[in-house]
Backbone as ProteinMPNN parsed JSONL, in Angstrom:
{"seq_chain_A": "XXXXXXXXXXXXXXXXXXXXXXXXXXXXXXXXXXXXXXXXXXXXXXXXXXXXXXXXXXXXXXXXXXXXXXXXXXXXXXXXXXXXXXXXXXXXXXXXXXXXXXXXXXXXXXXXXXXXXXXXXXXXXXXXXXXXXXXXXXXXXXXXXXXXXXXXXXXXXXXXX", "coords_chain_A": {"N_chain_A": [[-67.628, 35.879, -47.12], [-69.998, 34.986, -49.509], [-70.703, 33.404, -52.54], [-73.47, 33.62, -54.316], [-75.927, 33.083, -56.627], [-79.011, 33.317, -58.318], [-80.957, 32.203, -61.088], [-83.288, 33.973, -63.224], [-85.562, 32.405, -63.526], [-85.302, 30.739, -61.31], [-85.568, 32.625, -59.257], [-88.232, 33.38, -59.646], [-89.459, 30.897, -59.157], [-88.683, 30.472, -56.451], [-89.968, 32.661, -55.268], [-92.677, 32.115, -55.788], [-92.873, 29.658, -54.467], [-92.326, 30.475, -51.894], [-94.552, 32.052, -51.283], [-96.547, 30.112, -51.262], [-95.76, 28.555, -49.184], [-96.228, 26.798, -46.188], [-94.787, 26.1, -44.045], [-92.914, 27.695, -41.712], [-90.13, 27.538, -41.335], [-89.176, 26.721, -43.85], [-90.062, 28.866, -45.368], [-88.38, 30.853, -44.368], [-85.898, 29.874, -45.208], [-86.132, 30.094, -48.005], [-86.561, 32.867, -48.236], [-84.141, 33.787, -47.184], [-82.294, 32.881, -49.14], [-83.191, 34.296, -51.34], [-82.604, 36.882, -50.471], [-79.799, 36.727, -50.322], [-79.316, 36.424, -53.034], [-80.003, 38.938, -53.914], [-77.804, 40.342, -53.29], [-77.13, 40.913, -50.681], [-74.973, 40.622, -47.873], [-73.782, 37.679, -46.174], [-73.833, 37.889, -43.318], [-75.595, 40.039, -43.054], [-77.995, 38.996, -44.064], [-78.357, 36.905, -42.26], [-78.664, 38.397, -39.902], [-81.031, 39.843, -40.491], [-82.889, 37.783, -40.658], [-82.653, 36.729, -38.197], [-81.083, 34.445, -37.748], [-78.388, 32.103, -37.342], [-75.284, 32.757, -39.018], [-73.931, 30.542, -40.06], [-75.998, 28.785, -40.588], [-77.493, 30.012, -42.639], [-75.539, 30.007, -44.619], [-75.312, 27.253, -44.909], [-77.813, 26.658, -45.988], [-77.589, 27.848, -48.525], [-75.452, 26.388, -49.612], [-76.531, 23.803, -49.558], [-78.7, 24.105, -51.328], [-77.325, 24.721, -53.718], [-75.816, 22.401, -54.112], [-77.573, 20.228, -53.805], [-80.177, 20.867, -54.502], [-83.593, 22.215, -54.634], [-85.725, 20.518, -53.495], [-84.287, 18.959, -51.553], [-83.257, 21.004, -49.951], [-85.618, 22.021, -48.811], [-86.495, 19.827, -47.374], [-84.508, 19.183, -45.533], [-83.236, 19.492, -42.193], [-81.566, 22.003, -40.369], [-80.01, 21.994, -37.857], [-77.642, 21.865, -36.362], [-74.408, 23.307, -36.221], [-71.8, 22.897, -38.684], [-68.723, 21.138, -37.974], [-65.828, 23.099, -37.112], [-63.515, 23.77, -39.767], [-60.812, 23.242, -39.197], [-61.056, 21.577, -36.985], [-62.464, 19.443, -38.106], [-60.581, 18.533, -39.944], [-58.616, 17.741, -38.143], [-59.91, 15.631, -36.822], [-60.214, 13.898, -38.965], [-57.521, 13.356, -39.519], [-56.827, 12.023, -37.144], [-58.441, 9.746, -37.446], [-57.235, 8.595, -39.698], [-54.71, 7.957, -38.62], [-55.495, 6.083, -36.686], [-56.446, 4.082, -38.381], [-54.047, 3.31, -39.6], [-52.7, 2.26, -37.372], [-54.393, 0.107, -36.763], [-54.012, -1.467, -39.026], [-51.298, -2.073, -38.722], [-51.401, -3.556, -36.324], [-52.935, -5.708, -37.181], [-51.2, -6.844, -39.045], [-49.195, -7.672, -37.287], [-50.607, -9.568, -35.808], [-51.171, -11.423, -37.832], [-48.544, -12.228, -38.437], [-47.805, -13.44, -36.017], [-49.675, -15.472, -35.981], [-48.853, -16.988, -38.225], [-46.363, -17.792, -37.275], [-47.066, -19.378, -35.059], [-48.533, -21.353, -36.402], [-46.495, -22.49, -37.95], [-44.998, -23.632, -35.968], [-46.318, -25.858, -35.191], [-46.509, -29.473, -35.115], [-45.752, -31.468, -38.102], [-47.989, -33.077, -38.891], [-50.46, -32.469, -37.224], [-52.591, -33.788, -34.746], [-56.127, -33.571, -34.272], [-56.301, -30.93, -32.411], [-56.761, -28.702, -29.604], [-55.249, -26.418, -29.961], [-54.947, -26.303, -32.743], [-57.607, -25.811, -33.471], [-58.039, -23.338, -32.254], [-56.197, -21.81, -33.676], [-57.319, -21.904, -36.25], [-59.692, -20.541, -35.757], [-58.624, -18.053, -35.039], [-57.509, -17.344, -37.461], [-59.811, -17.003, -39.06], [-61.006, -14.856, -37.69], [-59.042, -12.93, -38.089], [-59.216, -12.569, -40.852], [-61.8, -11.494, -40.993], [-61.385, -9.133, -39.581], [-59.592, -7.929, -41.309], [-61.289, -7.424, -43.501], [-63.054, -5.625, -42.258], [-61.306, -3.488, -41.76], [-60.655, -2.807, -44.36], [-63.15, -1.913, -45.26], [-63.505, 0.252, -43.524], [-61.413, 1.881, -44.392], [-62.331, 2.562, -46.936], [-64.603, 4.047, -46.235], [-63.351, 6.108, -44.844], [-61.881, 7.284, -46.896], [-63.988, 8.214, -48.472], [-65.153, 10.031, -46.682], [-63.028, 11.852, -46.371], [-62.96, 12.962, -48.89], [-65.243, 14.44, -48.858], [-64.799, 16.395, -47.003], [-63.61, 19.557, -47.276], [-60.353, 20.632, -48.081]], "CA_chain_A": [[-68.281, 36.235, -48.377], [-70.585, 33.83, -50.165], [-71.088, 33.678, -53.917], [-74.756, 32.961, -54.531], [-76.716, 33.712, -57.683], [-80.143, 32.558, -58.841], [-81.441, 32.644, -62.4], [-84.61, 34.605, -63.143], [-86.535, 31.331, -63.32], [-85.188, 30.311, -59.917], [-86.142, 33.69, -58.423], [-89.69, 33.234, -59.756], [-89.82, 29.669, -58.45], [-88.535, 30.707, -55.012], [-91.009, 33.611, -54.86], [-93.949, 31.378, -55.774], [-92.791, 28.641, -53.416], [-92.381, 31.191, -50.613], [-95.954, 32.461, -51.086], [-97.343, 28.909, -50.99], [-95.132, 27.793, -48.105], [-96.928, 26.783, -44.903], [-93.771, 25.839, -43.024], [-92.154, 28.924, -41.484], [-88.69, 27.278, -41.531], [-88.902, 26.725, -45.287], [-90.257, 30.246, -45.796], [-87.157, 31.578, -43.999], [-84.827, 29.399, -46.093], [-86.337, 30.702, -49.316], [-86.333, 34.304, -48.079], [-82.699, 33.978, -47.015], [-81.597, 32.712, -50.411], [-83.564, 35.435, -52.188], [-81.831, 38.039, -49.999], [-78.422, 36.532, -50.79], [-79.325, 36.668, -54.471], [-80.086, 40.399, -54.127], [-76.486, 40.918, -53.026], [-76.857, 41.135, -49.266], [-73.915, 39.787, -47.312], [-74.23, 36.572, -45.332], [-74.154, 38.386, -41.978], [-76.786, 40.883, -43.15], [-79.149, 38.099, -44.207], [-78.5, 36.219, -40.977], [-79.212, 39.367, -38.959], [-82.421, 40.138, -40.833], [-83.728, 36.615, -40.374], [-82.336, 36.28, -36.834], [-80.549, 33.09, -37.886], [-76.918, 32.122, -37.357], [-74.715, 32.845, -40.368], [-73.589, 29.193, -40.549], [-77.218, 28.144, -41.092], [-77.797, 30.622, -43.937], [-74.531, 29.473, -45.551], [-75.661, 25.849, -45.149], [-78.956, 26.666, -46.913], [-77.081, 28.159, -49.869], [-74.649, 25.243, -50.058], [-77.455, 22.695, -49.792], [-79.439, 24.36, -52.57], [-76.411, 24.639, -54.854], [-75.319, 21.038, -54.303], [-78.586, 19.176, -53.762], [-81.433, 21.309, -55.113], [-84.675, 22.748, -53.816], [-86.41, 19.536, -52.634], [-83.455, 18.623, -50.388], [-83.211, 22.188, -49.088], [-86.869, 22.139, -48.064], [-86.672, 18.659, -46.497], [-83.451, 19.063, -44.53], [-83.168, 20.324, -40.991], [-80.243, 22.597, -40.194], [-80.045, 22.247, -36.418], [-76.341, 21.972, -35.702], [-73.389, 23.843, -37.12], [-70.754, 21.946, -39.065], [-67.52, 21.355, -37.157], [-64.865, 24.0, -37.761], [-62.692, 23.025, -40.706], [-59.613, 22.762, -38.524], [-61.45, 20.456, -36.139], [-62.798, 18.325, -38.999], [-59.311, 18.02, -40.459], [-57.961, 17.042, -37.029], [-60.61, 14.357, -36.624], [-59.864, 13.075, -40.114], [-56.137, 12.92, -39.313], [-56.868, 11.003, -36.09], [-59.006, 8.527, -38.038], [-56.192, 7.998, -40.547], [-53.7, 7.356, -37.746], [-56.084, 4.873, -36.109], [-56.467, 3.07, -39.444], [-52.683, 2.814, -39.748], [-52.415, 1.41, -36.217], [-55.144, -1.141, -36.92], [-53.326, -2.261, -40.049], [-50.061, -2.584, -38.112], [-51.776, -4.605, -35.373], [-53.373, -6.863, -37.959], [-49.99, -7.463, -39.595], [-48.532, -8.36, -36.174], [-51.424, -10.758, -35.51], [-50.937, -12.376, -38.912], [-47.187, -12.775, -38.265], [-47.864, -14.343, -34.875], [-50.457, -16.625, -36.421], [-47.97, -17.819, -39.069], [-45.318, -18.363, -36.41], [-47.691, -20.469, -34.307], [-48.87, -22.409, -37.358], [-45.248, -23.151, -38.333], [-44.434, -24.358, -34.828], [-47.068, -27.1, -34.985], [-45.906, -30.642, -35.772], [-46.184, -31.57, -39.494], [-49.321, -33.668, -39.013], [-51.055, -32.42, -35.883], [-53.892, -34.402, -34.561], [-57.116, -32.562, -33.945], [-55.981, -30.401, -31.086], [-57.359, -27.402, -29.27], [-54.424, -25.374, -30.558], [-55.311, -26.224, -34.162], [-58.922, -25.174, -33.56], [-57.862, -21.929, -31.922], [-55.509, -21.16, -34.797], [-58.304, -21.762, -37.326], [-60.588, -19.46, -35.354], [-57.846, -16.809, -35.125], [-57.372, -17.044, -38.881], [-61.103, -16.466, -39.504], [-61.166, -13.522, -37.099], [-58.087, -12.051, -38.756], [-59.796, -12.253, -42.159], [-62.921, -10.584, -40.754], [-60.801, -7.844, -39.217], [-59.042, -7.37, -42.534], [-62.428, -6.895, -44.248], [-63.527, -4.436, -41.536], [-60.333, -2.415, -41.996], [-60.829, -2.394, -45.76], [-64.393, -1.136, -45.306], [-63.24, 1.523, -42.833], [-60.575, 2.704, -45.271], [-63.201, 3.098, -47.984], [-65.417, 5.089, -45.622], [-62.452, 7.213, -44.544], [-61.603, 7.945, -48.167], [-65.216, 8.917, -48.837], [-65.285, 11.164, -45.771], [-61.993, 12.846, -46.641], [-63.284, 13.684, -50.129], [-66.349, 15.355, -48.545], [-64.276, 17.528, -46.211], [-62.78, 20.384, -48.152], [-59.072, 20.998, -47.421]], "C_chain_A": [[-68.765, 34.954, -49.044], [-71.031, 34.235, -51.56], [-72.358, 32.899, -54.212], [-75.559, 33.735, -55.546], [-77.822, 32.762, -58.121], [-80.474, 33.086, -60.236], [-82.802, 33.314, -62.207], [-85.691, 33.556, -62.884], [-86.502, 30.838, -61.872], [-85.788, 31.343, -58.974], [-87.666, 33.584, -58.452], [-90.167, 32.005, -58.994], [-89.76, 29.869, -56.941], [-89.652, 31.62, -54.505], [-92.364, 32.919, -54.775], [-93.972, 30.352, -54.639], [-92.917, 29.295, -52.045], [-93.817, 31.591, -50.287], [-96.811, 31.262, -50.667], [-96.854, 28.122, -49.767], [-95.92, 27.93, -46.801], [-95.962, 26.582, -43.739], [-92.883, 27.078, -42.887], [-90.656, 28.718, -41.708], [-88.331, 27.334, -43.011], [-89.091, 28.115, -45.883], [-88.977, 31.039, -45.552], [-85.983, 31.159, -44.887], [-84.924, 30.089, -47.448], [-86.062, 32.208, -49.275], [-84.839, 34.59, -47.961], [-81.942, 33.87, -48.329], [-81.961, 33.821, -51.399], [-82.797, 36.695, -51.777], [-80.365, 37.923, -50.421], [-78.318, 36.842, -52.282], [-79.371, 38.16, -54.788], [-78.772, 41.103, -53.803], [-76.203, 41.234, -51.577], [-75.762, 40.168, -48.807], [-74.509, 38.747, -46.367], [-74.646, 37.057, -43.945], [-75.388, 39.29, -41.975], [-78.047, 40.029, -43.229], [-79.411, 37.395, -42.877], [-79.117, 37.15, -39.934], [-80.678, 39.675, -39.222], [-83.349, 38.989, -40.45], [-83.566, 36.094, -38.945], [-81.96, 34.793, -36.818], [-79.032, 33.174, -37.786], [-76.397, 32.103, -38.804], [-74.383, 31.457, -40.924], [-74.819, 28.512, -41.154], [-77.586, 28.693, -42.476], [-76.808, 30.103, -44.986], [-74.846, 28.017, -45.894], [-76.858, 25.739, -46.099], [-78.461, 26.854, -48.343], [-76.3, 26.968, -50.429], [-75.542, 24.055, -50.39], [-78.202, 22.898, -51.103], [-78.526, 24.174, -53.783], [-75.99, 23.201, -55.142], [-76.427, 20.001, -54.456], [-79.934, 19.575, -54.338], [-82.498, 21.693, -54.103], [-85.376, 21.694, -52.95], [-85.595, 19.164, -51.382], [-83.359, 19.794, -49.418], [-84.449, 22.254, -48.206], [-87.077, 20.97, -47.09], [-85.694, 18.64, -45.329], [-83.644, 19.996, -43.351], [-81.728, 20.834, -40.866], [-80.112, 23.0, -38.724], [-78.69, 22.389, -35.754], [-75.297, 22.453, -36.691], [-72.389, 22.757, -37.515], [-69.535, 22.17, -38.178], [-66.587, 22.312, -37.878], [-63.925, 23.181, -38.644], [-61.442, 22.474, -40.05], [-59.914, 21.544, -37.671], [-61.763, 19.232, -36.997], [-61.526, 17.703, -39.56], [-58.56, 17.249, -39.38], [-58.586, 15.679, -36.777], [-60.254, 13.397, -37.751], [-58.446, 12.524, -39.972], [-56.07, 11.84, -38.234], [-57.41, 9.682, -36.622], [-57.979, 7.821, -38.916], [-55.13, 7.301, -39.695], [-54.227, 6.079, -37.103], [-56.135, 3.75, -37.131], [-55.084, 2.465, -39.619], [-52.31, 1.879, -38.593], [-53.141, 0.08, -36.32], [-54.46, -2.051, -37.94], [-52.029, -2.855, -39.507], [-50.364, -3.718, -37.144], [-52.207, -5.871, -36.103], [-52.17, -7.59, -38.55], [-49.248, -8.228, -38.499], [-49.284, -9.644, -35.804], [-51.195, -11.828, -36.57], [-49.554, -13.022, -38.787], [-47.152, -13.779, -37.111], [-48.612, -15.62, -35.249], [-49.61, -17.567, -37.282], [-46.906, -18.517, -38.231], [-45.877, -19.532, -35.607], [-48.008, -21.654, -35.221], [-47.615, -23.197, -37.74], [-44.636, -23.961, -37.198], [-45.191, -25.644, -34.519], [-46.332, -28.272, -35.643], [-46.475, -30.79, -37.187], [-47.59, -32.128, -39.673], [-50.0, -33.653, -37.65], [-52.386, -33.159, -35.858], [-54.861, -33.291, -34.191], [-56.879, -32.078, -32.522], [-56.699, -29.076, -30.864], [-56.582, -26.269, -29.933], [-54.769, -25.195, -32.033], [-56.65, -25.522, -34.336], [-58.834, -23.678, -33.262], [-57.177, -21.17, -33.058], [-56.471, -20.935, -35.977], [-59.275, -20.62, -37.012], [-59.88, -18.108, -35.461], [-57.687, -16.378, -36.576], [-58.669, -16.44, -39.432], [-61.309, -15.045, -38.974], [-60.244, -12.506, -37.753], [-58.615, -11.637, -40.131], [-60.972, -11.285, -42.018], [-62.42, -9.184, -40.415], [-60.221, -7.153, -40.443], [-60.158, -6.759, -43.392], [-62.97, -5.621, -43.594], [-62.607, -3.245, -41.786], [-60.473, -1.902, -43.418], [-62.066, -1.514, -45.898], [-64.195, 0.235, -44.649], [-62.385, 2.446, -43.689], [-61.395, 3.32, -46.398], [-64.058, 4.23, -47.439], [-64.578, 6.325, -45.312], [-62.125, 7.995, -45.81], [-62.806, 8.774, -48.612], [-65.393, 10.172, -47.983], [-64.269, 12.247, -46.094], [-62.277, 13.597, -47.926], [-64.425, 14.663, -49.891], [-65.863, 16.572, -47.775], [-63.311, 18.297, -47.086], [-61.52, 20.775, -47.413], [-58.929, 22.485, -47.232]], "O_chain_A": [[-68.033, 33.967, -49.132], [-71.659, 35.278, -51.744], [-72.334, 31.675, -54.342], [-75.844, 34.916, -55.349], [-77.602, 31.561, -58.274], [-80.291, 34.269, -60.523], [-83.394, 33.222, -61.131], [-86.622, 33.793, -62.114], [-87.545, 30.553, -61.282], [-86.444, 30.982, -57.997], [-88.318, 33.684, -57.413], [-91.162, 32.063, -58.27], [-90.684, 29.478, -56.227], [-90.217, 31.38, -53.438], [-93.108, 33.11, -53.814], [-94.976, 30.205, -53.942], [-93.538, 28.738, -51.141], [-94.248, 31.479, -49.139], [-97.693, 31.39, -49.819], [-97.476, 27.136, -49.371], [-96.236, 29.038, -46.367], [-96.294, 26.866, -42.588], [-92.187, 27.46, -43.828], [-89.979, 29.613, -42.213], [-87.315, 27.917, -43.39], [-88.365, 28.502, -46.799], [-88.537, 31.802, -46.412], [-85.166, 31.996, -45.273], [-83.935, 30.601, -47.973], [-85.411, 32.753, -50.166], [-84.334, 35.531, -48.572], [-81.051, 34.673, -48.603], [-81.127, 34.235, -52.204], [-82.388, 37.482, -52.63], [-79.759, 38.913, -50.833], [-77.347, 37.449, -52.732], [-78.842, 38.597, -55.809], [-78.637, 42.308, -54.013], [-75.141, 41.77, -51.262], [-75.654, 39.046, -49.301], [-75.603, 38.926, -45.833], [-75.706, 36.672, -43.45], [-76.142, 39.305, -41.002], [-79.039, 40.299, -42.551], [-80.553, 37.304, -42.428], [-79.991, 36.739, -39.171], [-81.477, 39.758, -38.289], [-84.462, 39.21, -39.973], [-84.241, 35.152, -38.533], [-82.446, 34.01, -36.001], [-78.449, 34.209, -38.112], [-77.008, 31.503, -39.688], [-74.535, 31.219, -42.122], [-74.7, 27.753, -42.115], [-77.947, 27.933, -43.374], [-77.2, 29.795, -46.112], [-74.669, 27.595, -47.037], [-76.91, 24.827, -46.923], [-78.855, 26.124, -49.252], [-76.477, 26.592, -51.588], [-75.329, 23.377, -51.396], [-78.324, 21.968, -51.901], [-78.915, 23.538, -54.763], [-75.826, 22.828, -56.304], [-76.25, 19.005, -55.157], [-80.756, 18.707, -54.634], [-82.333, 21.524, -52.895], [-85.606, 21.949, -51.768], [-86.147, 19.066, -50.286], [-83.377, 19.6, -48.203], [-84.353, 22.509, -47.006], [-87.769, 21.125, -46.083], [-86.019, 18.137, -44.254], [-84.138, 21.116, -43.481], [-80.787, 20.132, -41.235], [-80.103, 24.185, -38.389], [-78.596, 22.982, -34.679], [-75.301, 22.056, -37.857], [-72.164, 21.811, -36.761], [-69.332, 23.278, -37.68], [-66.55, 22.342, -39.108], [-63.581, 22.046, -38.316], [-61.054, 21.339, -40.325], [-59.133, 20.594, -37.631], [-61.373, 18.115, -36.656], [-61.412, 16.48, -39.638], [-57.939, 16.224, -39.663], [-57.884, 14.695, -36.548], [-60.019, 12.213, -37.51], [-58.2, 11.356, -40.271], [-55.346, 10.856, -38.383], [-56.893, 8.617, -36.285], [-57.866, 6.595, -38.884], [-54.704, 6.19, -40.01], [-53.493, 5.097, -36.985], [-55.893, 2.592, -36.792], [-54.95, 1.25, -39.771], [-51.686, 0.839, -38.803], [-52.571, -0.963, -36.0], [-54.347, -3.259, -37.73], [-51.7, -4.005, -39.797], [-49.666, -4.732, -37.139], [-51.875, -6.979, -35.682], [-52.128, -8.821, -38.552], [-48.727, -9.314, -38.751], [-48.671, -10.674, -35.523], [-51.043, -13.005, -36.245], [-49.408, -14.225, -39.007], [-46.54, -14.841, -37.223], [-48.208, -16.718, -34.867], [-49.641, -18.784, -37.099], [-46.591, -19.686, -38.454], [-45.223, -20.568, -35.488], [-47.781, -22.809, -34.86], [-47.657, -24.423, -37.844], [-43.845, -24.873, -37.438], [-44.757, -26.433, -33.68], [-45.609, -28.078, -36.621], [-47.569, -30.294, -37.456], [-48.314, -31.667, -40.555], [-50.108, -34.688, -36.992], [-53.168, -33.145, -36.809], [-54.442, -32.189, -33.837], [-57.226, -32.757, -31.556], [-57.171, -28.429, -31.799], [-57.163, -25.292, -30.405], [-54.873, -24.069, -32.518], [-56.811, -24.719, -35.255], [-59.469, -22.86, -33.928], [-57.533, -20.032, -33.361], [-56.43, -19.887, -36.62], [-59.631, -19.835, -37.891], [-60.471, -17.131, -35.922], [-57.725, -15.187, -36.883], [-58.626, -15.469, -40.188], [-61.73, -14.15, -39.707], [-60.624, -11.352, -37.948], [-58.473, -10.48, -40.528], [-61.124, -10.367, -42.823], [-62.955, -8.183, -40.894], [-60.344, -5.938, -40.597], [-59.976, -5.677, -43.951], [-63.303, -4.656, -44.282], [-63.075, -2.126, -41.999], [-60.416, -0.695, -43.655], [-62.03, -0.487, -46.576], [-64.665, 1.25, -45.163], [-62.605, 3.657, -43.711], [-61.176, 4.472, -46.77], [-64.224, 5.257, -48.097], [-65.035, 7.453, -45.493], [-62.096, 9.225, -45.795], [-62.652, 9.905, -49.074], [-65.739, 11.238, -48.492], [-64.604, 13.431, -46.093], [-61.883, 14.756, -48.057], [-64.568, 15.627, -50.643], [-66.443, 17.653, -47.88], [-62.321, 17.753, -47.574], [-61.58, 21.199, -46.259], [-57.919, 22.944, -46.698]]}, "name": "protein", "num_of_chains": 1, "seq": "XXXXXXXXXXXXXXXXXXXXXXXXXXXXXXXXXXXXXXXXXXXXXXXXXXXXXXXXXXXXXXXXXXXXXXXXXXXXXXXXXXXXXXXXXXXXXXXXXXXXXXXXXXXXXXXXXXXXXXXXXXXXXXXXXXXXXXXXXXXXXXXXXXXXXXXXXXXXXXXXX"}
């Protein structure tokens, strides 16, 4: 069941836009949303338009969240992943982030241990250069993990629980 309602002004706009529409895909989107507004069920609209129900639902969601211009510009070629699958992928991403953070902490600990094992005033040695390079790479990895965590947080807020 989908809750979709248009105002009278929106119905007029959709009707006018549908008449002027040259793109059959956009005509179908507008027709589908007008049918939903008339109270037809999602499966009925999908059957009438010979479209998959997920696509009609995506049209309604796109219009409600992004507006008419985005609805008319967007392609709806692939179904969204099932919610259970999306949640599973999100959980896997979180676990991978945790593992990366643990590995980074282990690398940092090893780096400190190696640094502490150097003589107090080492001469310019290969080991010193490698440690400096490892330190830079560790900092870059830390930034990458931070960025990935931000993206993961953004993604998890987009996926409805």
